[in-house]
DRENLUM-252368 format. One record per residue (C-alpha): residue number from 1; residue in three letters; x, y, z. Coordinates in Angstrom, 2 decimals, always signed. Layout:
 pos code      px      py      pz
 NUM  ALA       X       Y       Z
...
This chain:
 pos code      px      py      pz
   1  MET +150.92 +133.41 +177.42
   2  SER +148.72 +131.80 +180.16
   3  LEU +146.11 +133.68 +181.86
   4  PRO +146.03 +135.19 +184.98
   5  PRO +144.42 +133.05 +187.93
   6  THR +141.74 +135.40 +188.08
   7  ALA +140.63 +135.84 +184.31
   8  THR +138.15 +133.96 +183.04
   9  ARG +136.96 +132.69 +179.54
  10  PRO +135.18 +134.89 +177.13
  11  ARG +131.64 +134.22 +176.43
  12  PRO +130.17 +133.61 +173.31
  13  HIS +128.88 +136.75 +171.38
  14  PRO +125.45 +137.17 +171.27
  15  GLY +125.10 +137.61 +167.83
  16  ARG +126.03 +134.08 +167.10
  17  PHE +123.44 +132.57 +169.12
  18  TRP +120.25 +134.90 +167.29
  19  MET +122.56 +133.72 +164.43
  20  ARG +122.06 +129.76 +164.88
  21  LEU +118.47 +130.34 +166.50
  22  GLY +117.69 +132.00 +163.09
  23  LEU +119.14 +129.61 +161.00
  24  LEU +117.04 +126.52 +162.82
  25  VAL +114.02 +128.82 +162.42
  26  SER +114.79 +128.96 +159.01
  27  VAL +115.33 +125.43 +158.11
  28  ALA +112.40 +124.27 +160.00
  29  ALA +110.33 +127.14 +158.39
  30  MET +111.52 +125.63 +154.79
  31  GLY +110.74 +121.90 +155.77
  32  LEU +107.23 +123.41 +156.72
  33  VAL +106.80 +125.02 +153.16
  34  ILE +108.14 +122.32 +151.20
  35  TRP +105.77 +119.58 +153.14
  36  ALA +102.64 +121.82 +152.71
  37  SER +103.18 +122.68 +149.11
  38  GLN +104.03 +118.98 +148.28
  39  ILE +100.13 +118.31 +149.69
  40  TYR  +99.02 +121.11 +147.72
  41  LEU +100.62 +120.51 +144.27
  42  THR  +99.42 +116.65 +144.58
  43  ARG  +96.08 +117.42 +145.27
  44  GLY  +95.76 +119.78 +142.57
  45  PHE  +97.10 +117.72 +139.93
  46  SER  +95.78 +114.23 +141.00
  47  GLU  +91.89 +116.27 +140.69
  48  SER  +93.15 +117.22 +137.50
  49  GLN  +94.31 +113.51 +136.50
  50  GLU  +90.93 +112.15 +137.82
  51  PRO  +89.08 +113.08 +134.58
  52  ASP  +91.68 +111.34 +132.47
  53  ALA  +91.31 +108.06 +134.36
  54  THR  +87.49 +108.24 +134.26
  55  LEU  +87.60 +108.50 +130.12
  56  ARG  +90.09 +105.87 +129.99
  57  ALA  +88.37 +103.68 +132.31
  58  THR  +84.87 +104.34 +129.75
  59  LEU  +86.90 +103.31 +126.94
  60  TYR  +88.13  +99.99 +128.17
  61  ALA  +84.46  +99.70 +129.07
  62  GLY  +83.15 +100.45 +125.79
  63  SER  +85.40  +97.77 +124.21
  64  ILE  +84.40  +95.16 +126.54
  65  GLN  +80.47  +96.56 +125.90
  66  SER  +81.03  +96.16 +122.02
  67  ALA  +82.80  +92.79 +121.92
  68  MET  +79.58  +91.35 +123.86
  69  GLN  +77.23  +92.91 +121.80
  70  ARG  +79.06  +91.86 +118.31
  71  HIS  +79.23  +88.50 +119.63
  72  SER  +75.89  +88.07 +121.08
  73  VAL  +73.94  +88.38 +117.49
  74  VAL  +75.98  +85.48 +116.00
  75  PRO  +74.41  +82.19 +117.56
  76  LEU  +70.90  +83.63 +116.49
  77  LEU  +72.43  +83.90 +112.68
  78  LEU  +74.44  +80.54 +112.87
  79  ALA  +71.40  +78.94 +114.55
  80  ARG  +69.45  +79.60 +111.22
  81  ASP  +72.40  +78.66 +108.81
  82  PRO  +70.73  +75.96 +106.57
  83  ILE  +74.52  +74.62 +106.13
  84  LEU  +74.52  +74.10 +110.08
  85  MET  +71.25  +72.04 +109.95
  86  ILE  +72.12  +69.82 +106.96
  87  ALA  +75.53  +68.85 +108.61
  88  LEU  +73.54  +68.14 +111.99
  89  ARG  +71.17  +65.93 +109.79
  90  SER  +73.77  +64.51 +107.86
  91  GLY  +76.96  +63.86 +109.83
  92  GLN  +79.01  +65.59 +107.05
  93  TYR  +80.40  +68.94 +108.89
  94  GLU  +83.29  +69.85 +106.50
  95  GLU  +81.66  +72.70 +105.18
  96  ALA  +79.94  +73.52 +108.56
  97  GLU  +83.64  +73.59 +109.62
  98  ALA  +84.75  +76.11 +106.96
  99  ARG  +81.42  +78.07 +107.42
 100  LEU  +82.44  +78.34 +111.49
 101  ALA  +86.16  +79.32 +110.26
 102  ASP  +84.72  +82.21 +108.19
 103  PHE  +82.47  +83.65 +110.80
 104  ARG  +85.33  +83.30 +113.77
 105  GLU  +87.90  +85.52 +111.06
 106  GLU  +85.26  +87.93 +110.31
 107  ILE  +84.22  +88.87 +113.97
 108  GLY  +87.06  +87.96 +115.88
 109  ALA  +85.86  +85.26 +118.03
 110  GLY  +87.38  +82.94 +120.27
 111  SER  +86.29  +79.98 +118.74
 112  ILE  +82.81  +78.78 +117.60
 113  PHE  +82.07  +75.45 +117.94
 114  LEU  +78.57  +73.07 +117.18
 115  LEU  +77.37  +70.46 +119.44
 116  ASP  +75.12  +67.67 +118.31
 117  ALA  +72.06  +66.87 +120.51
 118  GLU  +74.01  +64.42 +122.56
 119  GLY  +76.55  +67.24 +123.53
 120  ARG  +79.47  +66.28 +121.68
 121  ILE  +81.91  +68.62 +119.79
 122  VAL  +81.21  +67.97 +115.67
 123  ALA  +82.57  +71.35 +114.25
 124  ALA  +84.69  +73.79 +115.39
 125  SER  +86.94  +77.00 +114.32
 126  ASP  +89.75  +75.77 +115.84
 127  GLU  +91.92  +72.42 +116.83
 128  ARG  +88.89  +71.86 +119.76
 129  PRO  +88.93  +68.08 +119.89
 130  ARG  +86.25  +66.45 +117.76
 131  GLU  +83.54  +64.09 +119.41
 132  GLN  +84.29  +65.61 +122.67
 133  TYR  +81.52  +65.83 +125.34
 134  ASP  +80.47  +68.84 +126.68
 135  GLY  +76.82  +67.94 +127.25
 136  ASP  +77.42  +68.82 +131.11
 137  LYS  +78.49  +72.33 +130.13
 138  ALA  +76.39  +75.04 +131.48
 139  TYR  +76.15  +76.52 +127.70
 140  PHE  +74.68  +72.99 +126.23
 141  THR  +72.04  +72.63 +129.07
 142  LEU  +71.14  +76.17 +129.28
 143  ALA  +70.86  +76.52 +125.84
 144  ALA  +69.31  +73.25 +125.16
 145  ALA  +66.27  +74.11 +127.78
 146  ASP  +65.78  +77.84 +126.77
 147  THR  +64.28  +79.23 +123.05
 148  GLY  +66.75  +82.29 +123.24
 149  THR  +70.50  +82.96 +123.22
 150  ILE  +71.85  +82.53 +126.50
 151  PHE  +74.97  +83.86 +128.29
 152  SER  +77.42  +81.71 +130.51
 153  ILE  +80.57  +82.34 +132.36
 154  ILE  +82.85  +78.69 +132.90
 155  GLU  +86.15  +78.95 +134.99
 156  ASN  +88.93  +76.99 +133.25
 157  ASP  +91.92  +75.17 +134.63
 158  ASP  +94.33  +78.40 +134.56
 159  GLY  +91.87  +80.00 +136.95
 160  ALA  +90.83  +82.44 +134.13
 161  TYR  +87.37  +82.60 +132.68
 162  SER  +85.84  +81.97 +129.16
 163  PHE  +82.52  +83.57 +128.28
 164  HIS  +80.49  +81.70 +125.86
 165  TYR  +77.01  +82.73 +123.96
 166  ALA  +75.13  +79.72 +122.96
 167  ARG  +71.60  +78.77 +121.13
 168  LYS  +70.13  +75.78 +120.12
 169  VAL  +69.92  +74.54 +116.27
 170  GLU  +66.47  +73.31 +116.06
 171  LEU  +64.15  +72.14 +113.24
 172  ASP  +60.43  +71.39 +113.56
 173  GLY  +60.67  +71.62 +117.09
 174  HIS  +63.32  +68.99 +117.20
 175  LEU  +66.81  +69.82 +118.86
 176  LEU  +69.60  +69.12 +116.42
 177  GLY  +72.34  +70.73 +118.46
 178  VAL  +73.89  +73.79 +119.86
 179  ILE  +75.72  +76.60 +118.41
 180  VAL  +78.44  +77.88 +120.93
 181  VAL  +80.33  +81.14 +120.42
 182  THR  +83.14  +82.14 +122.74
 183  VAL  +83.75  +85.63 +123.35
 184  ASP  +87.68  +86.06 +123.57
 185  LEU  +88.46  +88.82 +125.95
 186  GLY  +92.00  +87.21 +127.26
 187  ALA  +93.22  +89.85 +124.56
 188  LEU  +92.56  +92.76 +126.79
 189  GLU  +93.88  +91.39 +130.00
 190  GLU  +96.99  +90.57 +127.69
 191  GLY  +97.40  +94.34 +126.45
 192  TRP  +96.80  +95.58 +130.09
 193  SER  +98.97  +93.44 +130.96
 194  ARG +101.60  +94.24 +128.61
 195  SER +101.06  +98.20 +129.26
 196  ARG +101.35  +97.65 +132.82
 197  MET  +97.70  +99.09 +133.75
 198  LYS  +95.72  +98.04 +136.68
 199  VAL  +92.19  +97.41 +135.35
 200  VAL  +89.69  +94.75 +137.07
 201  VAL  +86.36  +94.20 +135.47
 202  THR  +83.74  +92.89 +138.12
 203  ASN  +80.30  +91.00 +138.15
 204  SER  +77.23  +92.38 +140.43
 205  GLU  +78.55  +90.50 +143.39
 206  GLY  +81.82  +92.28 +143.18
 207  ASN  +83.78  +89.27 +142.02
 208  VAL  +86.81  +89.80 +139.70
 209  LEU  +86.19  +88.45 +136.37
 210  LEU  +89.00  +90.08 +134.14
 211  ALA  +92.08  +91.52 +135.62
 212  SER  +95.49  +93.00 +134.40
 213  GLU  +96.69  +90.91 +137.08
 214  PRO  +96.27  +87.10 +137.14
 215  ASN  +96.46  +86.73 +140.70
 216  TRP  +93.70  +89.07 +141.34
 217  ARG  +91.19  +86.76 +140.16
 218  LYS  +88.70  +84.19 +142.23
 219  SER  +88.21  +87.10 +144.54
 220  ALA  +86.22  +90.29 +145.41
 221  LEU  +87.86  +93.63 +144.85
 222  ASP  +86.94  +95.14 +148.19
 223  ASN  +88.84  +91.82 +149.74
 224  LEU  +91.64  +92.62 +146.70
 225  LEU  +92.18  +96.16 +148.08
 226  ALA  +92.01  +95.38 +151.63
 227  GLN  +95.05  +92.59 +151.48
 228  THR  +96.97  +94.33 +149.09
 229  SER  +97.79  +97.27 +151.82
 230  HIS  +99.20  +97.06 +155.53
 231  PRO +100.40 +100.29 +156.40
 232  SER +102.34 +100.73 +159.46
 233  ARG +100.68 +103.22 +162.37
 234  MET +103.07 +105.81 +161.22
 235  THR +102.33 +105.77 +157.52
 236  GLN  +98.17 +105.66 +158.39
 237  ALA  +98.89 +108.35 +160.78
 238  LEU +100.28 +110.27 +157.84
 239  ARG  +97.72 +109.73 +155.43
 240  ASP  +95.20 +110.69 +157.99
 241  ALA  +96.86 +114.03 +158.37
 242  ARG  +97.06 +114.38 +154.54
 243  GLN  +93.15 +113.67 +154.21
 244  THR  +92.49 +116.00 +157.09
 245  LEU  +94.33 +118.86 +155.09
 246  GLY  +92.35 +118.21 +151.95
 247  ALA  +94.56 +115.74 +150.15
 248  THR  +92.63 +113.35 +147.76
 249  PRO  +92.20 +109.92 +148.90
 250  TYR  +93.73 +107.05 +147.27
 251  VAL  +93.61 +103.56 +147.13
 252  TYR  +96.57 +101.59 +147.99
 253  ILE  +97.74  +98.58 +146.38
 254  ALA +101.01  +97.02 +147.48
 255  GLY +101.88 +100.23 +149.35
 256  THR +101.65 +102.08 +146.26
 257  PRO  +98.81 +104.93 +145.95
 258  TYR  +96.64 +104.84 +142.91
 259  ILE  +93.58 +107.10 +142.02
 260  ARG  +90.64 +105.01 +141.50
 261  ALA  +87.98 +105.48 +138.46
 262  GLU  +85.01 +103.03 +138.45
 263  VAL  +82.51 +103.18 +135.48
 264  PRO  +79.72 +100.53 +134.30
 265  VAL  +80.27  +98.46 +131.55
 266  GLY  +77.00  +98.45 +130.24
 267  PHE  +76.32  +94.73 +130.40
 268  ARG  +75.15  +92.59 +133.18
 269  ASN  +75.86  +95.00 +135.89
 270  TRP  +79.43  +94.41 +135.18
 271  ARG  +82.00  +97.36 +136.17
 272  LEU  +85.24  +98.17 +135.09
 273  THR  +87.33  +99.61 +137.84
 274  TYR  +90.71 +101.53 +136.76
 275  PHE  +93.84 +102.23 +139.19
 276  ALA  +95.51 +105.28 +137.28
 277  GLY  +99.21 +105.53 +138.85
 278  LEU +100.77 +108.53 +140.16
 279  GLU +103.79 +108.78 +138.27
 280  ASP +103.08 +111.53 +136.06
 281  VAL +102.00 +113.68 +139.37
 282  ARG +104.73 +112.62 +141.32
 283  ALA +107.03 +113.88 +138.37
 284  ARG +105.00 +116.88 +137.99
 285  VAL +104.99 +117.95 +141.96
 286  ASN +109.21 +116.46 +142.37
 287  ALA +109.53 +119.13 +139.24
 288  ILE +107.79 +122.45 +141.51
 289  LEU +109.17 +121.25 +144.38
 290  ALA +112.86 +121.28 +143.15
 291  LEU +112.54 +124.80 +141.79
 292  ILE +110.91 +125.83 +145.25
 293  ILE +113.86 +124.00 +147.19
 294  MET +116.45 +125.91 +144.74
 295  ALA +114.71 +129.24 +145.61
 296  LEU +114.70 +128.46 +149.03
 297  ALA +118.23 +127.50 +148.99
 298  LEU +119.14 +130.28 +146.95
 299  LEU +117.36 +132.61 +149.84
 300  LEU +119.15 +130.94 +152.39
 301  ALA +122.39 +131.38 +150.88
 302  LEU +121.70 +134.82 +150.17
 303  ALA +121.14 +135.17 +153.78
 304  PHE +124.55 +133.54 +154.58
 305  TYR +126.35 +135.86 +152.47
 306  VAL +124.78 +138.90 +153.98
 307  LEU +126.00 +137.85 +157.28
 308  SER +129.15 +136.77 +156.63
 309  ARG +132.13 +138.98 +157.41
 310  ARG +133.27 +141.17 +154.36
 311  THR +136.51 +141.93 +155.81
 312  ARG +139.33 +141.52 +152.95
 313  ALA +136.46 +140.93 +150.22
 314  GLU +138.30 +143.78 +148.22
 315  SER +141.78 +142.44 +148.51
 316  ARG +140.51 +138.92 +147.58
 317  ARG +138.76 +140.27 +144.63
 318  ILE +141.97 +142.12 +143.38
 319  GLN +144.01 +138.74 +144.05
 320  ARG +141.53 +136.80 +141.74
 321  GLU +141.38 +139.59 +139.25
 322  SER +145.42 +139.54 +139.02
 323  GLU +145.74 +135.59 +138.81
 324  ASP +143.11 +135.74 +135.79
 325  LEU +145.37 +138.52 +134.13
 326  ARG +148.30 +136.33 +134.65
 327  ILE +146.70 +133.18 +133.12
 328  LEU +145.04 +135.24 +130.56
 329  ASN +148.21 +136.33 +129.64
 330  ARG +149.92 +133.07 +129.28
 331  ARG +146.80 +131.73 +126.87
 332  LEU +147.27 +134.57 +125.01
 333  SER +151.02 +134.00 +124.53
 334  ALA +150.48 +129.96 +123.86
 335  GLU +147.40 +130.95 +121.37
 336  ILE +149.83 +133.64 +119.24
 337  ALA +152.81 +130.65 +119.37
 338  ALA +150.50 +128.15 +118.05
 339  ARG +149.14 +130.44 +115.53
 340  GLN +152.43 +131.30 +114.19
 341  ARG +153.22 +127.24 +113.88
 342  ILE +149.94 +126.83 +111.89
 343  GLU +150.79 +129.34 +109.49
 344  ARG +154.43 +128.21 +108.80
 345  ASN +152.96 +124.43 +108.21
 346  LEU +149.81 +125.98 +106.10
 347  LYS +151.37 +126.41 +103.11
 348  ASP +152.77 +122.99 +103.09
 349  ALA +149.45 +121.58 +104.28
 350  GLU +147.88 +123.01 +101.19
 351  GLN +150.74 +121.44  +98.68
 352  SER +149.86 +118.15 +100.29
 353  LEU +145.78 +118.68 +100.07
 354  GLU +146.24 +119.74  +96.52
 355  GLN +148.22 +116.30  +95.59
 356  THR +145.97 +113.67  +97.38
 357  SER +142.99 +115.37  +95.78
 358  LYS +144.40 +114.65  +92.50
 359  LEU +144.79 +110.89  +93.42
 360  ALA +141.26 +111.19  +95.08
 361  ALA +139.90 +112.05  +91.64
 362  LEU +142.19 +109.61  +89.63
 363  GLY +140.89 +106.80  +92.57
 364  GLN +136.84 +107.60  +92.23
 365  MET +137.28 +107.89  +87.87
 366  SER +138.99 +104.47  +87.82
 367  ALA +136.40 +102.76  +90.05
 368  ALA +133.65 +104.33  +88.04
 369  VAL +135.15 +103.06  +85.03
 370  SER +134.81  +99.66  +86.64
 371  HIS +131.78  +99.75  +87.48
 372  GLU +129.78 +101.36  +84.41
 373  LEU +131.87  +98.64  +82.40
 374  ASN +130.95  +95.60  +84.30
 375  GLN +127.34  +95.28  +83.00
 376  PRO +128.16  +95.52  +79.40
 377  LEU +131.21  +92.79  +79.80
 378  ALA +128.76  +90.53  +82.09
 379  ALA +126.24  +90.62  +78.85
 380  MET +129.46  +90.52  +76.26
 381  LYS +130.29  +86.97  +78.08
 382  THR +126.98  +86.09  +77.93
 383  TYR +126.22  +86.57  +74.23
 384  LEU +129.66  +85.14  +73.12
 385  ALA +128.76  +81.88  +75.18
 386  GLY +125.52  +81.88  +73.29
 387  ALA +127.14  +82.24  +69.74
 388  ARG +129.97  +79.80  +70.42
 389  LEU +127.36  +77.41  +71.54
 390  LEU +125.06  +78.44  +68.01
 391  LEU +128.44  +77.94  +65.74
 392  THR +128.78  +74.37  +67.86
 393  ARG +125.34  +73.43  +66.67
 394  ARG +125.39  +74.86  +62.87
 395  ARG +123.24  +77.76  +63.29
 396  PRO +125.38  +80.62  +62.15
 397  GLU +122.49  +82.88  +61.35
 398  GLU +121.72  +83.01  +65.10
 399  ALA +125.46  +83.53  +65.70
 400  LEU +125.66  +86.19  +63.78
 401  SER +122.80  +87.97  +65.67
 402  SER +124.63  +87.16  +69.06
 403  PHE +128.15  +88.80  +67.23
 404  GLN +125.95  +91.90  +66.37
 405  ARG +124.77  +92.28  +70.15
 406  ILE +128.35  +92.20  +71.27
 407  ASP +129.18  +94.93  +68.61
 408  ASP +126.53  +97.02  +69.61
 409  LEU +127.62  +96.50  +73.54
 410  ILE +131.40  +97.33  +72.38
 411  ASP +130.10 +100.68  +71.03
 412  ARG +128.33 +101.23  +74.23
 413  MET +131.39 +100.51  +76.07
 414  ALA +132.79 +103.43  +73.97
 415  GLY +129.96 +105.62  +74.20
 416  ILE +130.38 +104.92  +78.30
 417  THR +133.59 +106.22  +78.57
 418  ARG +133.34 +109.13  +76.44
 419  GLN +130.24 +109.67  +78.98
 420  LEU +132.71 +109.20  +82.12
 421  LYS +135.30 +111.74  +80.95
 422  SER +132.68 +114.09  +80.09
 423  TYR +131.50 +113.68  +83.58
 424  ALA +134.69 +114.08  +85.43
 425  ARG +135.58 +117.38  +83.20
 426  LYS +131.35 +118.59  +83.84
 427  SER +131.54 +119.50  +80.29
 428  ASP +127.86 +119.52  +78.27
 429  VAL +127.04 +116.52  +76.80
 430  ASP +125.01 +116.54  +73.21
 431  SER +121.00 +115.91  +74.02
 432  GLU +118.70 +115.01  +71.95
 433  PRO +114.67 +113.97  +71.87
 434  VAL +114.46 +110.31  +73.54
 435  ASP +111.56 +108.31  +74.23
 436  LEU +111.82 +106.94  +77.75
 437  ARG +109.83 +103.92  +76.44
 438  ASP +112.41 +102.95  +74.24
 439  SER +115.00 +103.43  +76.78
 440  ILE +113.09 +100.92  +79.21
 441  ARG +113.01  +98.42  +76.45
 442  ALA +116.70  +98.75  +75.81
 443  ALA +117.46  +98.69  +79.25
 444  LEU +115.40  +95.47  +79.70
 445  SER +117.05  +94.27  +76.63
 446  MET +120.54  +94.89  +78.34
 447  MET +119.42  +93.06  +81.47
 448  ALA +118.52  +90.09  +79.56
 449  PRO +121.04  +87.72  +80.86
 450  GLN +121.05  +88.74  +84.22
 451  LEU +116.76  +88.21  +84.44
 452  GLY +117.35  +84.86  +82.66
 453  LYS +119.39  +83.57  +85.75
 454  MET +116.70  +84.08  +88.21
 455  ALA +112.55  +83.82  +88.31
 456  VAL +111.69  +86.94  +88.61
 457  THR +108.18  +88.65  +87.64
 458  ILE +108.81  +92.11  +86.42
 459  ASN +105.44  +94.42  +85.52
 460  THR +105.77  +97.38  +83.23
 461  THR +103.36  +99.78  +83.03
 462  LEU +103.97 +102.64  +80.25
 463  PRO +101.63 +104.82  +78.42
 464  SER +100.77 +104.21  +74.94
 465  GLU +101.72 +107.91  +73.70
 466  PRO +105.31 +108.78  +73.67
 467  VAL +107.29 +110.24  +76.67
 468  ILE +109.77 +112.56  +75.19
 469  ILE +112.50 +114.04  +77.05
 470  ARG +115.88 +116.02  +75.96
 471  ALA +118.98 +113.79  +77.15
 472  ASP +121.43 +111.96  +76.03
 473  PRO +120.19 +108.18  +75.13
 474  LEU +123.07 +106.76  +77.02
 475  ARG +122.93 +108.34  +80.00
 476  ILE +119.13 +107.54  +80.48
 477  GLU +119.64 +103.86  +79.49
 478  GLN +122.44 +103.78  +81.91
 479  ILE +120.58 +104.83  +84.73
 480  ILE +117.41 +102.63  +84.20
 481  VAL +120.11  +99.69  +83.75
 482  ASN +121.68 +100.73  +87.33
 483  LEU +118.26 +100.80  +89.06
 484  LEU +117.15  +97.43  +87.67
 485  ARG +120.53  +95.91  +88.78
 486  ASN +119.53  +97.35  +92.15
 487  ALA +116.37  +95.83  +92.03
 488  LEU +117.62  +92.49  +91.22
 489  ASP +120.00  +92.49  +93.98
 490  ALA +117.31  +93.57  +96.59
 491  VAL +114.94  +90.47  +95.39
 492  LYS +117.78  +87.67  +95.67
 493  GLY +116.94  +86.48  +98.98
 494  GLN +113.07  +86.16  +98.21
 495  GLU +111.17  +83.32  +97.11
 496  ASP +108.47  +85.64  +95.41
 497  ARG +110.32  +87.80  +93.41
 498  ARG +108.69  +90.87  +91.50
 499  ILE +109.71  +94.37  +90.09
 500  LYS +107.52  +97.04  +89.39
 501  ILE +108.24  +99.82  +86.49
 502  PHE +105.80 +102.54  +86.35
 503  LEU +105.85 +105.43  +84.02
 504  VAL +103.79 +108.60  +84.48
 505  GLN +103.76 +111.49  +81.86
 506  GLY +103.26 +115.43  +82.89
 507  GLU +104.80 +118.52  +83.16
 508  MET +107.44 +116.30  +85.34
 509  ILE +107.85 +113.04  +84.00
 510  LEU +108.22 +109.95  +86.94
 511  LEU +109.56 +106.53  +86.02
 512  SER +109.44 +104.52  +89.18
 513  VAL +111.06 +101.05  +90.07
 514  GLU +109.77  +99.06  +92.83
 515  ASP +110.98  +95.68  +94.34
 516  ASN +109.63  +93.32  +97.06
 517  GLY +113.16  +93.17  +98.74
 518  GLU +113.92  +93.74 +102.09
 519  GLY +113.87  +97.84 +101.82
 520  LEU +116.72 +100.37 +102.82
 521  LYS +118.03 +100.72 +105.95
 522  ASP +119.54 +104.23 +105.42
 523  PRO +118.26 +105.93 +102.14
 524  GLY +120.03 +109.29 +102.81
 525  LYS +123.62 +107.40 +101.83
 526  LEU +122.49 +105.91  +98.95
 527  PHE +123.81 +108.39  +96.53
 528  GLU +127.03 +109.08  +98.33
 529  PRO +130.29 +107.58  +96.40
 530  PHE +131.39 +104.06  +97.62
 531  TYR +128.90 +103.78  +99.62
 532  THR +127.09 +100.27  +99.62
 533  THR +125.22  +97.41 +101.08
 534  LYS +126.64  +94.67  +99.00
 535  LYS +129.20  +92.49 +100.48
 536  PRO +133.10  +92.91  +99.27
 537  GLY +133.55  +92.06  +95.47
 538  GLU +129.71  +92.64  +94.64
 539  GLY +129.85  +96.29  +93.99
 540  LEU +131.72  +99.71  +94.52
 541  GLY +128.85 +101.80  +95.36
 542  LEU +128.83 +104.16  +92.79
 543  GLY +126.04 +103.54  +90.34
 544  LEU +123.17 +105.16  +92.31
 545  ALA +125.87 +108.40  +92.61
 546  ILE +126.66 +108.22  +89.30
 547  SER +122.86 +108.16  +88.08
 548  ALA +121.96 +110.69  +90.54
 549  GLY +124.62 +113.02  +89.08
 550  PHE +123.07 +112.12  +85.74
 551  ALA +119.56 +113.08  +86.90
 552  GLY +121.11 +116.39  +88.44
 553  GLU +122.51 +117.45  +84.60
 554  LEU +119.11 +116.70  +83.30
 555  GLY +117.25 +118.92  +85.57
 556  GLY +115.90 +116.35  +87.52
 557  ARG +116.57 +114.19  +90.71
 558  LEU +116.63 +110.58  +91.99
 559  ILE +114.55 +109.70  +95.15
 560  ALA +115.03 +106.57  +97.22
 561  ARG +112.45 +105.67  +99.84
 562  ASN +110.82 +102.36 +101.57
 563  ALA +107.41 +100.99 +100.32
 564  PRO +104.59 +101.04 +102.82
 565  ASP +104.01  +97.16 +102.28
 566  GLY +107.89  +96.23 +102.04
 567  GLY +110.64  +96.80  +99.54
 568  ALA +112.41  +99.60  +98.20
 569  VAL +111.17 +102.43  +95.42
 570  PHE +113.36 +104.37  +93.46
 571  GLU +112.03 +107.41  +91.46
 572  LEU +113.45 +109.58  +88.91
 573  LEU +112.05 +112.72  +87.96
 574  LEU +112.81 +113.96  +84.90
 575  PRO +111.49 +117.73  +83.15
 576  SER +109.71 +116.56  +79.91
 577  ASP +110.66 +117.81  +76.65
 578  ARG +107.86 +120.71  +76.39
 579  ALA +108.67 +121.84  +80.18
 580  GLN +112.41 +121.92  +78.69
 581  SER +111.21 +124.42  +75.89
 582  LYS +109.24 +126.71  +78.26
 583  ALA +111.81 +126.87  +80.66
 584  ALA +114.53 +127.95  +77.58
 585  GLU +112.02 +130.02  +75.97
């Protein structure tokens, strides 16, 4: 329906104008609050970071001062060294070079070299060319003309500086040569560069001697800072406004602000300047600003919610609740149907699980028997081959000894079979007093064929008195054999193979087997059945699991860890016979 010709369009409601104006004022106020908060927080956090930056700069300066002082006394000592004097007079420098190498290794110098009276290098602690003429270098000319230790700075070909202490070597007033000690400060520069720190060391004229950035060398620090920052007019105006409001002044490098901390090094008026980044400050400021923005956004959302239309709010709420109830009813119906299906299938699943458990137990028992009988079978094969060779050479008495060992191994295999059956049934095993020293010797005898196949050094440390526990001797020997086998496998790839066996007696007896292999990647999984790091066909991963089970049945435990110097350490802790008797009482 069209309006009459005399009708006019309705004017906007006055409330909408004030609402829009209030919205614009609120947004402007929020921006002002956020900007002022950012300046205030940045200033506060930067002021708290300045002491940390000064402390770090002081530590760096102290390390430089310590290095310079440590190296300054070396030329005085070497200038009086009789070995160097004799070498300069005789022309034989083998002992002199060994002496310089020892000093360099002891003090950590960059290099130490000896020049003769003509300025030629005759001995050095590094691969510096011999007979090289350095008579025109400052360290030689200054040291030859002075009676004390002189310090010189020489610019290298790569733009870096090398620092030298030098002193002449003389006898009865005659110049024999000059000893030069190079201070290696390049490691400090590399450390600063790797850590991505901005550090500069300047001399008394303000020229850069050391820097974390190689392109900062050969320039004055003030010029460097003036060249690295080219702010626009708007950026410079904002910086001036921030400083007017009390913000902490920064040093800008490539447009990035830093906090500057400058401290004296304590050496020849050198100064160290450390530029601390503002990443931590920015992170903390941004975190608080995020909270402020969130709070302001919540307030703004609340204001919009209060000013929004409230009509039909109750009906929409009822509609949402009704829809939620319908969805909940559908979910409950689906869950009831699923529970009914699960209950119908539960009985069949239980029967299948029982059968699967039986098959798993049978497989684990078969694997365990195969693993534990592998070692005696290997030993029997070795002894049988030896007996055949002895009979061929008509040495029947020694062959009978091998057959006796084979007979002992057959008895051992029978004992292992009985032992594994009892382990599977969790039945009690007859125990008797056992001397762990005899068990270790028996295990080493069992491992003799494997030990004879590779060059390995076994260091055994046993007490002089018996170490008695109450256990099944066969199980104890089997644990030690498993630990020795693991140690032998661990050192196969090493040139110098070493295994240490250590036995300590106390309330808890400690048996330690340590190797110098590559160590353990995941010690926590070693005692799980079928976990192995060996190649397929070399092991089943049951030896340590069975050994840990035996140790637990004896009231002890088996621990695996990495040695501090590399390799693996297996520690068997068992209660002594005396401790078991007290526990029984």
